[in-house]
N, C-alpha and C positions, 0 to 999 in steps of 0.2 A: 868894643863896639860903640858904647855910649860916648867915648871920647871922640870917635870919628863922627858922631852925630852932631857935635858942637856946631852951633849956628844954624842947625836945621831942625830945631825943636818944634817949629810950627809947620813942618812939612806934613802933607797928608800921608796916611798909611793905608795898607790894605784893609784895615778895620774901618769901615765906612763911617765918616764923620769924626774920626779920631786923628789927632796929630801925634807926632813922635812924643811930644811932651805928655799928651793924654795917656798914651800906652805906658810910659814909665810911671806916671802917677797911679794908673790902674794897678800895676803890679805891686807897687808899694802899698797902696790902700787895701787891696784884697788880702795880702799876707798879714798886714797889721790887724785887720778885722778878724781874720781867722784866729790868730794867736790870742787876741783879746777875748774872743768868745770862749776860748779854752782856759781863760783865767790867767793869761801870761801877757802882761803889758810890755811893750817894747820902747817905752819912753815917748817923748814928744815927737810929733810928726816932723820929718825933716823939711827944711825950706825947699820948696819946689822951684824957686827961681833959677837954680842951676840943677837940672835933672840928673846929670852925671854925679854931682856931689851928693844930691839927695839919695840916689841909689846906693852909693858907697856907704853913706851913713846908715841907711836902712839895712843893708846887707850885714854890716858890722853889728848892729843892734840885734838883728834876728839871730846871727851866729852866737852872740852872747847869751840870748835867751835859751837857744837850743842846747848850749853847752852846760846849762845848769842841771844839777842832779835831777833825774827822773822826768825832766820835761819832754825829751824826745820820745820816751816810752810811755808817756801818759796816754791812757786809753780813753776813748769817748765813742759815742754812737754817731757814726757818720752817715752820709747819704746812702752808702751801700752796706751799712752794718758796722759792727765793732771794728775799730782801727786805732792806730796811734798817731800822735802828732808827727813823728818821723815819717811814717808811711804816707801821710797826707802831704807833707812838705815835698817828698820825693815824687810820689805818684801823681799828684795834681799840680802843686805849685811849681815843681821842677819842670813838669810837662808844659805848664802855662808859660814859663820863662822861655822855653825853647820855641814855642809857637809865636809868642810876642817878640822874641829875639829876631825871628825871621821877618816880622813886620817892620821892626826898626831897621834892620839891615837893608831890606829892599827899599824902604822909604828914603834911605840916605845914600842909595847907590852902591851899597856894599854887597859883595857876593855872599850867598848863604846856601849851604847845601848840607845834606846828611848822608852818612854812609849807609850801606845796606843794613849793617848791624844796628845803627842808631834808628833807622827807619823801622826796623822790626820791633825794637823796644817801644817806640812811640806808637806804632800801630797796635801793639799789645795793650798799652795803656788805653788807647781809644776804644779797643774792643771791650775793655772792662766797663766802659760807660754804657754800652748797649745803646738803646734808642735815646737815652738822655744826652748822648753826644751832640745831637742836633736840636736840642731844646733851646728855648729862649735864653740868651745870655751865655751860651756855651760856644757852640760852633754853628756857623751858617750851614745851609744844605751843601752837600758835596757838589763840586764843580766837575763837569765832564772833561776828560783829557784823552788824548789819543792812546791807543794800545802801546805805542812805543815811548810813552812819556818816561822821563827819568824817575828814579827813586824819589828824589826830592819833590818833583812836580806831582807825583802820585800822592805823596803824603800831604802836601799843601792842599791839593784838590779835595782829598778826603775830609780835611779839616775846614772846608768851606772857603779856602783862600784860592783866588784865581792865580795860577802859576804865571800867567802872562801879565799880571799887574805890574805896571811901572809908574813911577811918579810922573805927574803931568809936567810938561816942559815949562 
């Protein structure tokens, strides 16, 4: 997906005020910050001048940290109680990548959709957030959609994304 975004790094996304470059930088920075707060440094920040290369370098570094003995199962007190780094990476950061992946895809004119099964999993994760789902910095308020909206559109709308959003011409 990021390779297809090449030369569209400054395109606007459904995240108001954010470009494709900003979305990629956000995903990198938030994961790095989380791991650092848990005492696991992932090395130098990747050079953001090439966001696709930065993401690849970041993903490789994170995978290396998570593969170290006991890192994934390291427990800590999270927002919703006791959890592990692995659970947080899957349940929050994995979810965040799916949501922001939709932002990048739609901003760069790529198709993006989820199956019924994927949507059910993403909705279950969103359910776990309770009212915090629509708090500052998480998701915008839900967007109304028609009763016959697709699975993908219903998910995007719940997460505060306008399913009808298209990049400006």
